Structure formats: structure tokens, C-alpha cells
A tleap script that builds the chain and sets N, CA, C and O, in Angstrom:
source leaprc.protein.ff14SB
mol = sequence {
  NMET LYS TYR SER TYR ASP TYR PRO ARG ALA
  LEU VAL THR VAL ASP ALA ILE ILE ILE ASP
  SER GLU THR GLN SER LYS ILE LEU LEU ILE
  LYS ARG GLY ASN ASN PRO TYR LYS ASP PHE
  TRP ALA LEU PRO GLY GLY PHE ILE GLU MET
  ASN GLU THR LEU GLU GLN SER VAL CYS ARG
  GLU THR GLU GLU GLU THR SER LEU THR GLY
  ILE LYS PHE THR GLN PHE LYS ALA PHE GLY
  ASN PRO GLY ARG ASP PRO ARG ASP ARG ASN
  ILE ALA VAL VAL PHE TYR GLY LEU CYS GLU
  ASN PRO GLU LYS ALA LYS ALA GLY ASP ASP
  ALA LYS GLU LEU LYS TRP PHE ASP ILE HIE
  ASN LEU PRO GLU LEU ALA PHE ASP HIE GLU
  GLN ILE ILE THR GLY PHE LEU GLN GLU VAL
  ASN CTYR
}
set mol.1.N position { 1.182 -1.423 0.043 }
set mol.1.CA position { -0.169 -0.348 -0.201 }
set mol.1.C position { 1.057 0.972 0.232 }
set mol.1.O position { 1.899 0.903 1.127 }
set mol.2.N position { 0.744 2.452 -0.992 }
set mol.2.CA position { 0.799 3.054 -0.679 }
set mol.2.C position { 0.925 4.239 0.047 }
set mol.2.O position { -0.078 4.144 0.753 }
set mol.3.N position { 1.517 5.411 0.404 }
set mol.3.CA position { 0.668 6.239 1.291 }
set mol.3.C position { 1.189 7.441 1.293 }
set mol.3.O position { 2.367 7.687 1.551 }
set mol.4.N position { 0.179 8.393 0.954 }
set mol.4.CA position { 0.541 9.745 0.709 }
set mol.4.C position { 0.773 10.665 1.601 }
set mol.4.O position { -0.147 10.937 2.373 }
set mol.5.N position { 1.872 11.272 1.704 }
set mol.5.CA position { 2.518 12.187 3.129 }
set mol.5.C position { 2.465 13.461 2.521 }
set mol.5.O position { 3.430 14.224 2.545 }
set mol.6.N position { 0.566 13.943 1.561 }
set mol.6.CA position { 1.084 15.742 1.004 }
set mol.6.C position { 0.769 16.480 2.518 }
set mol.6.O position { 1.450 17.470 2.785 }
set mol.7.N position { -0.235 16.024 3.498 }
set mol.7.CA position { -0.574 16.429 4.314 }
set mol.7.C position { 0.302 16.236 5.808 }
set mol.7.O position { 1.259 15.462 5.828 }
set mol.8.N position { -0.013 16.830 6.771 }
set mol.8.CA position { 0.992 16.204 8.005 }
set mol.8.C position { -0.132 15.704 8.666 }
set mol.8.O position { -1.345 15.914 8.693 }
set mol.9.N position { 0.944 14.744 9.353 }
set mol.9.CA position { 0.172 13.314 10.068 }
set mol.9.C position { 0.267 13.326 11.609 }
set mol.9.O position { 1.252 13.712 12.240 }
set mol.10.N position { -0.648 12.951 12.027 }
set mol.10.CA position { -1.158 12.786 13.577 }
set mol.10.C position { 0.032 11.394 14.329 }
set mol.10.O position { -0.225 10.256 13.937 }
set mol.11.N position { 0.720 11.481 14.906 }
set mol.11.CA position { 1.585 9.662 15.291 }
set mol.11.C position { -0.182 9.331 16.288 }
set mol.11.O position { -0.994 10.075 16.839 }
set mol.12.N position { -0.076 7.795 16.066 }
set mol.12.CA position { -1.170 7.083 17.031 }
set mol.12.C position { -0.209 6.103 18.051 }
set mol.12.O position { 0.463 5.158 17.637 }
set mol.13.N position { -0.295 6.532 19.448 }
set mol.13.CA position { 0.135 5.255 20.210 }
set mol.13.C position { -1.852 4.613 20.915 }
set mol.13.O position { -3.039 4.919 20.794 }
set mol.14.N position { -0.776 3.407 21.755 }
set mol.14.CA position { -1.735 3.669 22.404 }
set mol.14.C position { -1.108 3.114 23.781 }
set mol.14.O position { -0.033 2.586 24.063 }
set mol.15.N position { -2.673 3.595 24.777 }
set mol.15.CA position { -1.850 3.417 26.101 }
set mol.15.C position { -3.087 2.223 27.020 }
set mol.15.O position { -4.247 1.869 26.806 }
set mol.16.N position { -2.007 1.911 28.121 }
set mol.16.CA position { -3.195 0.281 28.724 }
set mol.16.C position { -3.108 1.295 30.480 }
set mol.16.O position { -2.308 2.152 30.855 }
set mol.17.N position { -3.934 0.871 30.952 }
set mol.17.CA position { -4.873 1.469 32.093 }
set mol.17.C position { -5.394 -0.226 32.507 }
set mol.17.O position { -6.449 -0.744 32.141 }
set mol.18.N position { -4.193 -0.941 33.465 }
set mol.18.CA position { -4.331 -2.118 33.725 }
set mol.18.C position { -4.904 -2.283 35.341 }
set mol.18.O position { -4.392 -1.442 36.080 }
set mol.19.N position { -5.459 -2.814 35.734 }
set mol.19.CA position { -5.783 -2.643 37.607 }
set mol.19.C position { -5.946 -4.061 37.434 }
set mol.19.O position { -6.371 -4.618 36.421 }
set mol.20.N position { -5.498 -4.708 38.723 }
set mol.20.CA position { -5.335 -5.503 39.787 }
set mol.20.C position { -7.047 -6.122 39.727 }
set mol.20.O position { -8.097 -5.498 39.879 }
set mol.21.N position { -6.774 -7.807 39.402 }
set mol.21.CA position { -8.395 -8.278 39.354 }
set mol.21.C position { -9.079 -8.644 40.586 }
set mol.21.O position { -10.280 -8.903 40.662 }
set mol.22.N position { -7.966 -8.653 41.862 }
set mol.22.CA position { -8.448 -9.056 43.020 }
set mol.22.C position { -8.613 -8.298 43.756 }
set mol.22.O position { -9.443 -8.567 44.625 }
set mol.23.N position { -7.952 -7.015 43.804 }
set mol.23.CA position { -8.300 -6.120 44.677 }
set mol.23.C position { -9.047 -4.735 43.947 }
set mol.23.O position { -9.786 -3.993 44.595 }
set mol.24.N position { -8.721 -4.517 42.476 }
set mol.24.CA position { -9.088 -3.504 41.710 }
set mol.24.C position { -9.067 -2.324 42.427 }
set mol.24.O position { -9.961 -1.514 42.670 }
set mol.25.N position { -7.503 -2.372 42.828 }
set mol.25.CA position { -7.479 -0.813 43.490 }
set mol.25.C position { -5.999 -0.933 43.594 }
set mol.25.O position { -5.589 -0.658 44.722 }
set mol.26.N position { -4.996 -1.300 42.649 }
set mol.26.CA position { -3.714 -0.752 42.438 }
set mol.26.C position { -3.597 -1.043 40.445 }
set mol.26.O position { -3.974 -1.926 39.674 }
set mol.27.N position { -2.994 0.032 40.346 }
set mol.27.CA position { -2.725 -0.179 38.785 }
set mol.27.C position { -0.986 -0.071 38.397 }
set mol.27.O position { -0.014 0.487 38.906 }
set mol.28.N position { -1.225 -0.899 37.265 }
set mol.28.CA position { 0.953 -1.033 37.068 }
set mol.28.C position { 1.174 -0.140 35.899 }
set mol.28.O position { 0.722 -0.149 34.754 }
set mol.29.N position { 2.224 0.837 36.698 }
set mol.29.CA position { 3.150 1.575 35.847 }
set mol.29.C position { 4.433 1.507 35.365 }
set mol.29.O position { 5.088 0.683 36.002 }
set mol.30.N position { 5.106 2.099 34.409 }
set mol.30.CA position { 6.052 1.454 33.939 }
set mol.30.C position { 7.172 2.925 34.387 }
set mol.30.O position { 6.858 4.056 34.017 }
set mol.31.N position { 8.359 2.682 35.146 }
set mol.31.CA position { 8.994 3.739 34.763 }
set mol.31.C position { 9.947 3.609 33.258 }
set mol.31.O position { 10.417 2.653 32.642 }
set mol.32.N position { 9.945 4.869 33.084 }
set mol.32.CA position { 10.404 5.073 31.165 }
set mol.32.C position { 11.473 5.673 31.135 }
set mol.32.O position { 11.748 6.736 31.692 }
set mol.33.N position { 12.099 5.045 30.509 }
set mol.33.CA position { 13.710 4.537 30.259 }
set mol.33.C position { 14.611 5.003 29.051 }
set mol.33.O position { 15.745 4.657 28.721 }
set mol.34.N position { 13.347 6.285 28.274 }
set mol.34.CA position { 13.346 7.005 27.773 }
set mol.34.C position { 13.046 7.858 27.508 }
set mol.34.O position { 11.815 7.874 27.515 }
set mol.35.N position { 13.780 9.463 26.998 }
set mol.35.CA position { 13.189 10.527 26.903 }
set mol.35.C position { 12.132 10.427 26.058 }
set mol.35.O position { 11.990 9.304 25.574 }
set mol.36.N position { 11.041 11.576 25.604 }
set mol.36.CA position { 10.519 12.273 26.892 }
set mol.36.C position { 10.253 11.735 27.967 }
set mol.36.O position { 9.641 10.667 27.992 }
set mol.37.N position { 10.659 12.362 29.079 }
set mol.37.CA position { 9.611 11.775 30.302 }
set mol.37.C position { 11.067 10.981 30.461 }
set mol.37.O position { 10.733 10.244 31.388 }
set mol.38.N position { 11.962 10.752 30.288 }
set mol.38.CA position { 12.598 9.435 31.345 }
set mol.38.C position { 12.694 9.653 32.612 }
set mol.38.O position { 12.889 10.759 33.116 }
set mol.39.N position { 12.537 8.409 33.316 }
set mol.39.CA position { 12.553 8.077 34.245 }
set mol.39.C position { 11.243 8.717 35.699 }
set mol.39.O position { 11.188 8.767 36.928 }
set mol.40.N position { 10.360 9.103 34.434 }
set mol.40.CA position { 8.806 9.405 35.244 }
set mol.40.C position { 7.967 7.796 34.925 }
set mol.40.O position { 8.436 6.939 34.177 }
set mol.41.N position { 6.894 7.688 35.545 }
set mol.41.CA position { 6.378 6.872 35.302 }
set mol.41.C position { 4.912 7.006 34.248 }
set mol.41.O position { 4.812 8.101 33.694 }
set mol.42.N position { 4.264 6.410 34.072 }
set mol.42.CA position { 3.697 6.039 33.007 }
set mol.42.C position { 2.835 5.141 32.905 }
set mol.42.O position { 3.039 4.226 33.703 }
set mol.43.N position { 1.654 4.963 32.046 }
set mol.43.CA position { 0.837 3.967 31.550 }
set mol.43.C position { 2.005 3.493 30.761 }
set mol.43.O position { 3.076 4.073 30.585 }
set mol.44.N position { 1.557 2.184 30.258 }
set mol.44.CA position { 2.006 1.361 29.186 }
set mol.44.C position { 1.686 1.584 27.968 }
set mol.44.O position { 0.485 1.559 27.698 }
set mol.45.N position { 2.830 1.908 26.721 }
set mol.45.CA position { 2.208 1.555 25.615 }
set mol.45.C position { 3.022 2.057 24.942 }
set mol.45.O position { 4.147 2.177 25.426 }
set mol.46.N position { 2.713 2.636 23.298 }
set mol.46.CA position { 3.726 2.975 22.501 }
set mol.46.C position { 2.549 3.296 21.264 }
set mol.46.O position { 1.359 3.611 21.255 }
set mol.47.N position { 3.793 2.975 20.061 }
set mol.47.CA position { 3.025 3.557 18.940 }
set mol.47.C position { 2.674 1.806 18.137 }
set mol.47.O position { 3.193 0.690 18.156 }
set mol.48.N position { 1.507 2.469 17.512 }
set mol.48.CA position { 0.747 0.873 16.960 }
set mol.48.C position { 1.747 1.216 15.597 }
set mol.48.O position { 2.152 2.306 15.193 }
set mol.49.N position { 1.978 -0.182 15.053 }
set mol.49.CA position { 2.511 -0.674 13.557 }
set mol.49.C position { 1.485 -0.971 12.528 }
set mol.49.O position { 0.377 -1.507 12.492 }
set mol.50.N position { 2.112 -0.540 11.904 }
set mol.50.CA position { 0.903 -0.126 10.437 }
set mol.50.C position { 0.023 -1.665 10.298 }
set mol.50.O position { -1.154 -1.321 10.410 }
set mol.51.N position { 0.035 -2.143 10.237 }
set mol.51.CA position { -0.212 -3.768 10.152 }
set mol.51.C position { -1.075 -4.295 11.466 }
set mol.51.O position { -1.769 -5.300 11.311 }
set mol.52.N position { -1.059 -3.953 12.137 }
set mol.52.CA position { -2.159 -4.052 13.427 }
set mol.52.C position { -3.474 -3.074 13.513 }
set mol.52.O position { -3.853 -1.995 13.056 }
set mol.53.N position { -3.920 -4.081 14.351 }
set mol.53.CA position { -5.543 -3.357 14.809 }
set mol.53.C position { -4.891 -2.223 16.285 }
set mol.53.O position { -3.843 -2.248 16.929 }
set mol.54.N position { -5.792 -1.568 16.324 }
set mol.54.CA position { -5.253 -1.008 17.853 }
set mol.54.C position { -5.438 -2.171 19.118 }
set mol.54.O position { -4.658 -2.122 20.069 }
set mol.55.N position { -6.422 -3.123 19.071 }
set mol.55.CA position { -6.556 -4.116 19.638 }
set mol.55.C position { -4.592 -4.706 20.098 }
set mol.55.O position { -3.905 -4.765 21.117 }
set mol.56.N position { -4.490 -4.896 19.200 }
set mol.56.CA position { -3.029 -5.630 18.935 }
set mol.56.C position { -1.869 -4.699 19.342 }
set mol.56.O position { -0.962 -5.080 20.081 }
set mol.57.N position { -1.913 -3.988 19.045 }
set mol.57.CA position { -1.102 -2.897 19.260 }
set mol.57.C position { -1.101 -2.874 20.967 }
set mol.57.O position { -0.151 -3.266 21.644 }
set mol.58.N position { -1.959 -2.507 21.333 }
set mol.58.CA position { -2.026 -2.241 22.850 }
set mol.58.C position { -1.699 -3.433 23.752 }
set mol.58.O position { -1.302 -3.253 24.904 }
set mol.59.N position { -1.904 -4.929 23.106 }
set mol.59.CA position { -1.476 -6.283 23.371 }
set mol.59.C position { 0.227 -6.033 23.607 }
set mol.59.O position { 0.991 -6.000 24.572 }
set mol.60.N position { 0.342 -5.847 21.807 }
set mol.60.CA position { 2.236 -6.159 21.891 }
set mol.60.C position { 2.474 -5.034 22.871 }
set mol.60.O position { 2.375 -5.602 23.959 }
set mol.61.N position { 2.605 -4.385 22.988 }
set mol.61.CA position { 3.259 -3.099 24.129 }
set mol.61.C position { 3.114 -3.230 25.353 }
set mol.61.O position { 4.018 -2.894 26.118 }
set mol.62.N position { 1.246 -4.055 26.062 }
set mol.62.CA position { 1.955 -4.906 27.308 }
set mol.62.C position { 2.576 -5.897 27.646 }
set mol.62.O position { 2.880 -6.273 28.778 }
set mol.63.N position { 2.812 -6.418 26.501 }
set mol.63.CA position { 3.244 -7.598 26.417 }
set mol.63.C position { 4.849 -7.118 26.779 }
set mol.63.O position { 5.327 -7.175 27.912 }
set mol.64.N position { 5.557 -6.643 25.585 }
set mol.64.CA position { 6.556 -6.169 25.744 }
set mol.64.C position { 7.211 -5.167 26.594 }
set mol.64.O position { 8.426 -5.080 26.417 }
set mol.65.N position { 6.591 -4.234 27.652 }
set mol.65.CA position { 6.606 -3.716 28.547 }
set mol.65.C position { 6.487 -4.126 29.984 }
set mol.65.O position { 6.869 -3.471 30.954 }
set mol.66.N position { 5.939 -5.229 29.987 }
set mol.66.CA position { 5.094 -5.529 31.214 }
set mol.66.C position { 5.451 -7.091 30.659 }
set mol.66.O position { 6.671 -6.943 30.735 }
set mol.67.N position { 5.360 -7.922 30.358 }
set mol.67.CA position { 5.176 -9.594 30.151 }
set mol.67.C position { 4.414 -10.211 30.058 }
set mol.67.O position { 4.315 -11.422 29.856 }
set mol.68.N position { 3.402 -9.023 30.273 }
set mol.68.CA position { 1.811 -9.651 30.892 }
set mol.68.C position { 1.449 -10.142 29.115 }
set mol.68.O position { 2.001 -9.837 28.058 }
set mol.69.N position { 0.434 -10.898 29.397 }
set mol.69.CA position { -0.241 -11.803 28.411 }
set mol.69.C position { -1.975 -12.291 28.530 }
set mol.69.O position { -2.310 -12.970 29.501 }
set mol.70.N position { -2.829 -11.962 27.663 }
set mol.70.CA position { -4.709 -12.363 27.927 }
set mol.70.C position { -5.143 -11.545 28.559 }
set mol.70.O position { -6.353 -11.528 28.783 }
set mol.71.N position { -4.618 -10.951 28.871 }
set mol.71.CA position { -5.459 -9.189 29.037 }
set mol.71.C position { -6.542 -8.884 28.228 }
set mol.71.O position { -6.369 -8.512 27.068 }
set mol.72.N position { -7.718 -9.013 28.757 }
set mol.72.CA position { -9.552 -8.348 28.044 }
set mol.72.C position { -9.421 -6.836 27.855 }
set mol.72.O position { -10.230 -6.240 28.566 }
set mol.73.N position { -8.851 -6.243 27.308 }
set mol.73.CA position { -8.919 -4.703 26.806 }
set mol.73.C position { -10.060 -4.375 26.289 }
set mol.73.O position { -10.670 -4.824 25.319 }
set mol.74.N position { -10.365 -3.276 27.272 }
set mol.74.CA position { -11.721 -2.439 26.337 }
set mol.74.C position { -11.199 -0.893 26.328 }
set mol.74.O position { -10.523 -0.333 27.191 }
set mol.75.N position { -11.720 -0.350 25.067 }
set mol.75.CA position { -11.265 0.575 24.490 }
set mol.75.C position { -12.087 1.394 25.315 }
set mol.75.O position { -13.313 1.339 25.405 }
set mol.76.N position { -10.979 2.474 26.157 }
set mol.76.CA position { -12.188 3.804 26.885 }
set mol.76.C position { -11.731 4.692 26.016 }
set mol.76.O position { -12.528 4.273 25.176 }
set mol.77.N position { -11.114 5.632 25.382 }
set mol.77.CA position { -11.232 7.183 24.935 }
set mol.77.C position { -9.902 7.288 24.733 }
set mol.77.O position { -9.008 6.568 25.177 }
set mol.78.N position { -9.806 8.617 23.750 }
set mol.78.CA position { -8.734 8.707 22.764 }
set mol.78.C position { -8.287 10.136 23.397 }
set mol.78.O position { -9.057 10.786 24.105 }
set mol.79.N position { -7.230 10.479 23.140 }
set mol.79.CA position { -6.459 11.882 24.077 }
set mol.79.C position { -5.731 12.459 22.860 }
set mol.79.O position { -4.818 12.029 22.155 }
set mol.80.N position { -6.350 13.419 22.861 }
set mol.80.CA position { -5.622 14.232 21.803 }
set mol.80.C position { -4.858 15.108 21.231 }
set mol.80.O position { -4.284 15.122 20.143 }
set mol.81.N position { -4.963 16.330 22.680 }
set mol.81.CA position { -4.432 17.762 22.926 }
set mol.81.C position { -3.526 18.032 22.063 }
set mol.81.O position { -2.851 17.016 21.893 }
set mol.82.N position { -3.203 18.795 21.496 }
set mol.82.CA position { -1.911 19.140 21.051 }
set mol.82.C position { -0.930 19.827 22.148 }
set mol.82.O position { -1.177 20.881 22.734 }
set mol.83.N position { 0.455 18.870 22.344 }
set mol.83.CA position { 1.116 19.196 22.879 }
set mol.83.C position { 1.010 18.116 24.036 }
set mol.83.O position { 1.546 18.405 25.106 }
set mol.84.N position { 0.229 16.642 23.885 }
set mol.84.CA position { 0.313 16.435 24.881 }
set mol.84.C position { 1.493 15.343 24.628 }
set mol.84.O position { 1.707 14.503 25.502 }
set mol.85.N position { 2.059 15.355 23.741 }
set mol.85.CA position { 3.778 14.753 23.292 }
set mol.85.C position { 4.641 16.201 23.180 }
set mol.85.O position { 4.164 17.278 22.825 }
set mol.86.N position { 5.561 16.029 23.441 }
set mol.86.CA position { 6.225 16.596 23.158 }
set mol.86.C position { 7.455 16.510 21.691 }
set mol.86.O position { 8.139 17.384 21.160 }
set mol.87.N position { 7.324 15.301 21.469 }
set mol.87.CA position { 7.930 15.308 20.410 }
set mol.87.C position { 7.077 15.421 18.719 }
set mol.87.O position { 7.504 15.729 17.606 }
set mol.88.N position { 5.853 15.047 19.176 }
set mol.88.CA position { 5.259 15.693 17.993 }
set mol.88.C position { 4.019 15.679 17.875 }
set mol.88.O position { 3.861 15.625 19.095 }
set mol.89.N position { 2.740 15.679 17.400 }
set mol.89.CA position { 1.210 15.812 17.607 }
set mol.89.C position { 1.009 14.122 17.748 }
set mol.89.O position { 1.264 13.228 16.940 }
set mol.90.N position { 0.556 14.085 18.841 }
set mol.90.CA position { 0.469 12.545 19.029 }
set mol.90.C position { -1.406 12.195 19.598 }
set mol.90.O position { -1.807 12.828 20.575 }
set mol.91.N position { -2.323 11.245 18.933 }
set mol.91.CA position { -3.130 10.892 19.396 }
set mol.91.C position { -3.213 9.214 19.831 }
set mol.91.O position { -3.205 8.201 19.132 }
set mol.92.N position { -3.330 9.504 21.936 }
set mol.92.CA position { -3.374 7.830 22.145 }
set mol.92.C position { -4.891 7.354 22.012 }
set mol.92.O position { -5.816 8.154 21.870 }
set mol.93.N position { -4.995 6.451 22.051 }
set mol.93.CA position { -6.097 5.771 22.645 }
set mol.93.C position { -5.574 4.714 23.563 }
set mol.93.O position { -4.690 3.857 23.589 }
set mol.94.N position { -6.861 5.340 24.546 }
set mol.94.CA position { -6.649 4.419 25.794 }
set mol.94.C position { -7.143 3.250 26.372 }
set mol.94.O position { -8.015 3.533 27.194 }
set mol.95.N position { -6.912 1.883 26.263 }
set mol.95.CA position { -7.626 0.700 27.014 }
set mol.95.C position { -7.742 0.911 28.420 }
set mol.95.O position { -7.295 1.836 29.098 }
set mol.96.N position { -8.544 -0.289 28.822 }
set mol.96.CA position { -8.569 -0.568 30.183 }
set mol.96.C position { -8.762 -2.292 30.393 }
set mol.96.O position { -9.649 -3.026 29.958 }
set mol.97.N position { -7.647 -2.585 31.176 }
set mol.97.CA position { -8.059 -4.288 31.406 }
set mol.97.C position { -7.776 -4.826 33.030 }
set mol.97.O position { -6.797 -4.516 33.709 }
set mol.98.N position { -8.877 -5.688 33.435 }
set mol.98.CA position { -7.794 -6.388 34.261 }
set mol.98.C position { -6.669 -7.119 34.705 }
set mol.98.O position { -6.481 -7.982 33.848 }
set mol.99.N position { -5.822 -7.221 35.601 }
set mol.99.CA position { -5.173 -8.678 35.254 }
set mol.99.C position { -5.346 -9.250 36.294 }
set mol.99.O position { -5.660 -8.703 37.351 }
set mol.100.N position { -5.138 -10.579 36.097 }
set mol.100.CA position { -5.636 -11.828 36.886 }
set mol.100.C position { -4.366 -12.794 37.621 }
set mol.100.O position { -4.421 -13.820 38.299 }
set mol.101.N position { -3.015 -11.800 37.058 }
set mol.101.CA position { -1.983 -12.001 37.640 }
set mol.101.C position { -0.754 -11.340 37.795 }
set mol.101.O position { 0.241 -11.758 37.203 }
set mol.102.N position { -0.707 -10.212 38.630 }
set mol.102.CA position { 0.289 -9.368 38.977 }
set mol.102.C position { 1.426 -9.624 38.843 }
set mol.102.O position { 2.323 -9.090 38.191 }
set mol.103.N position { 1.362 -10.951 39.847 }
set mol.103.CA position { 2.682 -11.218 40.261 }
set mol.103.C position { 3.766 -11.708 38.769 }
set mol.103.O position { 4.992 -11.788 38.691 }
set mol.104.N position { 2.773 -11.944 37.818 }
set mol.104.CA position { 3.850 -12.155 36.389 }
set mol.104.C position { 4.070 -10.920 36.116 }
set mol.104.O position { 4.494 -11.056 34.968 }
set mol.105.N position { 4.111 -9.237 36.422 }
set mol.105.CA position { 4.720 -8.092 35.885 }
set mol.105.C position { 6.250 -8.223 35.562 }
set mol.105.O position { 7.129 -8.360 36.413 }
set mol.106.N position { 6.395 -8.174 34.499 }
set mol.106.CA position { 7.991 -7.616 34.668 }
set mol.106.C position { 8.346 -7.048 33.713 }
set mol.106.O position { 7.837 -7.373 32.640 }
set mol.107.N position { 9.653 -5.670 33.767 }
set mol.107.CA position { 10.003 -4.637 32.961 }
set mol.107.C position { 10.768 -5.565 31.847 }
set mol.107.O position { 11.584 -6.467 32.036 }
set mol.108.N position { 10.157 -4.969 30.446 }
set mol.108.CA position { 11.004 -4.843 29.471 }
set mol.108.C position { 11.007 -3.694 28.518 }
set mol.108.O position { 10.531 -2.573 28.696 }
set mol.109.N position { 11.826 -4.323 27.145 }
set mol.109.CA position { 11.614 -3.398 26.172 }
set mol.109.C position { 12.222 -1.555 27.295 }
set mol.109.O position { 13.033 -1.381 28.204 }
set mol.110.N position { 11.260 -0.594 26.518 }
set mol.110.CA position { 12.023 0.191 27.114 }
set mol.110.C position { 11.392 0.824 28.419 }
set mol.110.O position { 11.053 1.986 28.644 }
set mol.111.N position { 11.346 -0.226 29.147 }
set mol.111.CA position { 10.095 -0.182 30.405 }
set mol.111.C position { 11.578 -0.069 31.648 }
set mol.111.O position { 12.417 -0.967 31.716 }
set mol.112.N position { 11.618 1.086 32.442 }
set mol.112.CA position { 13.171 0.725 33.474 }
set mol.112.C position { 12.559 0.048 34.404 }
set mol.112.O position { 13.408 -0.520 35.091 }
set mol.113.N position { 11.597 -0.149 34.729 }
set mol.113.CA position { 10.953 -0.650 35.970 }
set mol.113.C position { 9.544 -0.334 35.743 }
set mol.113.O position { 8.946 0.466 35.023 }
set mol.114.N position { 9.013 -1.753 37.099 }
set mol.114.CA position { 7.192 -1.223 36.736 }
set mol.114.C position { 7.203 -1.535 38.190 }
set mol.114.O position { 8.073 -2.043 38.897 }
set mol.115.N position { 5.964 -1.083 38.459 }
set mol.115.CA position { 4.989 -1.189 40.136 }
set mol.115.C position { 3.589 -1.060 40.048 }
set mol.115.O position { 3.047 -0.488 39.102 }
set mol.116.N position { 2.719 -1.780 41.392 }
set mol.116.CA position { 1.633 -1.319 40.982 }
set mol.116.C position { 1.564 -0.284 42.113 }
set mol.116.O position { 2.321 -0.180 43.077 }
set mol.117.N position { 0.743 0.288 41.865 }
set mol.117.CA position { 0.329 1.748 42.806 }
set mol.117.C position { -0.538 1.621 43.354 }
set mol.117.O position { -0.967 0.496 43.102 }
set mol.118.N position { -1.211 2.166 44.097 }
set mol.118.CA position { -2.561 2.028 45.190 }
set mol.118.C position { -3.212 3.349 44.175 }
set mol.118.O position { -2.667 4.443 44.323 }
set mol.119.N position { -4.448 3.235 43.084 }
set mol.119.CA position { -4.771 3.839 42.354 }
set mol.119.C position { -5.004 5.011 42.928 }
set mol.119.O position { -4.931 5.854 42.034 }
set mol.120.N position { -5.314 5.657 44.237 }
set mol.120.CA position { -5.605 6.541 44.520 }
set mol.120.C position { -4.209 7.532 45.512 }
set mol.120.O position { -4.278 8.533 46.227 }
set mol.121.N position { -2.927 6.546 45.045 }
set mol.121.CA position { -2.005 7.394 45.365 }
set mol.121.C position { -0.891 7.368 44.552 }
set mol.121.O position { -0.011 6.635 45.004 }
set mol.122.N position { -0.551 8.053 43.238 }
set mol.122.CA position { 0.165 7.649 42.232 }
set mol.122.C position { 0.924 8.708 42.162 }
set mol.122.O position { 0.381 9.812 42.122 }
set mol.123.N position { 2.304 8.595 42.132 }
set mol.123.CA position { 3.252 9.254 41.729 }
set mol.123.C position { 3.194 10.639 40.549 }
set mol.123.O position { 2.240 10.912 39.820 }
set mol.124.N position { 4.146 11.165 40.613 }
set mol.124.CA position { 4.095 12.508 39.226 }
set mol.124.C position { 3.946 11.725 38.032 }
set mol.124.O position { 4.194 10.572 38.383 }
set mol.125.N position { 3.680 11.738 36.841 }
set mol.125.CA position { 3.323 10.599 35.829 }
set mol.125.C position { 3.612 11.895 34.555 }
set mol.125.O position { 3.168 13.042 34.590 }
set mol.126.N position { 4.379 11.352 33.612 }
set mol.126.CA position { 4.518 11.603 31.602 }
set mol.126.C position { 3.488 11.786 31.501 }
set mol.126.O position { 2.583 11.170 32.064 }
set mol.127.N position { 3.374 12.871 30.598 }
set mol.127.CA position { 2.941 13.478 29.471 }
set mol.127.C position { 1.325 13.465 30.231 }
set mol.127.O position { 1.252 14.096 31.285 }
set mol.128.N position { -0.050 12.720 29.693 }
set mol.128.CA position { -1.161 13.165 29.954 }
set mol.128.C position { -1.691 12.403 31.180 }
set mol.128.O position { -2.585 12.796 31.930 }
set mol.129.N position { -1.116 11.443 31.253 }
set mol.129.CA position { -1.345 10.224 32.243 }
set mol.129.C position { -2.111 10.442 33.649 }
set mol.129.O position { -2.656 9.502 34.227 }
set mol.130.N position { -2.106 11.755 34.147 }
set mol.130.CA position { -2.472 11.868 35.234 }
set mol.130.C position { -4.135 12.101 35.090 }
set mol.130.O position { -5.089 11.575 35.664 }
set mol.131.N position { -4.029 13.137 34.055 }
set mol.131.CA position { -5.568 13.427 33.731 }
set mol.131.C position { -6.429 12.510 32.887 }
set mol.131.O position { -7.654 12.627 32.839 }
set mol.132.N position { -5.581 11.378 32.066 }
set mol.132.CA position { -6.167 9.951 31.710 }
set mol.132.C position { -6.719 9.507 32.563 }
set mol.132.O position { -7.945 9.415 32.510 }
set mol.133.N position { -5.817 8.960 33.937 }
set mol.133.CA position { -6.477 7.841 34.687 }
set mol.133.C position { -7.534 8.668 35.843 }
set mol.133.O position { -8.345 8.100 36.575 }
set mol.134.N position { -7.257 10.235 35.771 }
set mol.134.CA position { -8.347 10.776 36.703 }
set mol.134.C position { -9.773 10.509 35.670 }
set mol.134.O position { -10.954 10.561 36.011 }
set mol.135.N position { -9.477 10.357 34.978 }
set mol.135.CA position { -10.919 10.477 33.415 }
set mol.135.C position { -11.319 9.001 34.156 }
set mol.135.O position { -12.360 9.005 34.813 }
set mol.136.N position { -10.887 8.302 34.114 }
set mol.136.CA position { -10.866 6.741 33.537 }
set mol.136.C position { -11.899 6.386 35.065 }
set mol.136.O position { -13.032 5.915 34.958 }
set mol.137.N position { -11.177 6.752 36.594 }
set mol.137.CA position { -11.531 6.936 37.723 }
set mol.137.C position { -13.055 7.487 37.905 }
set mol.137.O position { -14.011 6.933 38.447 }
set mol.138.N position { -12.955 8.874 37.217 }
set mol.138.CA position { -14.296 9.274 37.160 }
set mol.138.C position { -15.366 8.949 37.091 }
set mol.138.O position { -16.350 9.029 37.827 }
set mol.139.N position { -15.018 8.292 35.511 }
set mol.139.CA position { -16.625 7.098 34.188 }
set mol.139.C position { -17.136 6.001 34.927 }
set mol.139.O position { -18.312 5.682 35.099 }
set mol.140.N position { -15.507 5.163 35.575 }
set mol.140.CA position { -15.995 3.806 36.118 }
set mol.140.C position { -16.372 3.832 37.461 }
set mol.140.O position { -16.461 2.782 38.098 }
set mol.141.N position { -16.716 5.460 38.203 }
set mol.141.CA position { -17.096 5.849 39.602 }
set mol.141.C position { -16.296 4.340 41.229 }
set mol.141.O position { -16.826 3.605 42.061 }
set mol.142.N position { -14.485 4.758 40.691 }
set mol.142.CA position { -13.486 4.482 41.726 }
set mol.142.C position { -13.375 5.349 42.933 }
set mol.142.O position { -12.530 5.103 43.794 }
savepdb mol mol.pdb
quit
């Protein structure tokens, strides 16, 4: 397939809100190993591949960064305010899912480390991830 780049294009990413299924009070965050926001905590996620669906992208990114597989993800919302990513114009499609085996999470790829945080006591987050999580909690009445 040939792509036309006569017009500016936004980048598309996926982010994953992963909640532990047992208590439903912990969220999995990764510590970023690369700029921008190196050493900041963030939702697992990354850029889509051209041959993937959004669902395939979020599953791949989750596995690459956390080693977790088999999470049933549901699409939450898209976030696309200009400036949300200092690298370029970026639209993130956010998914959420419950993790049945939180003990199997291991940092990989560009995730320096990962940690389960109390969903109401989060560290400073990269990008607009605080806004994303806050909006999610309000919509699901946490």
C-alpha cells in the first residue's frame, strides 16, 4: 500500500490502564527508560505498527513492556490535545483491562522498571497520564 504524505499526519499510540483483578485498587505503571519523560512513571503503551489493529497494538505494547499477556482490553477513550507529547502531534487511544496474575509483571523493552501503585496515590506521571487516569476513575466510579 502506498501512503500519501502531502498533508501533516498525527502519530497514533495506545496506552493501557491495567488494574489488578483481585483488589481492583492497584494500577500498573512503568518507569520510562527513554526521553521524553525519562525516569517518570507512565501507563504502558507505545506507537502502533502499520499492520496492526489498535487492539493488537495495545496487547503487543503491554507484553513488550510488562511481560503480561491474555488481558482482555476494552477501549476507553482517545486523547489528542495538541502538546500532549513533546515529540510531535500525537493521538493516544487508551484501553483498560483487569490483570489476573499481577505477580507475573516484569519490566521489558523501554520500561526501566514497573510497579503496582494504589490507584488513589500515584506518583508524578509523564505526558497527560494523570488526566487520563483521573478521567477513567471518574467514569467507572472508583
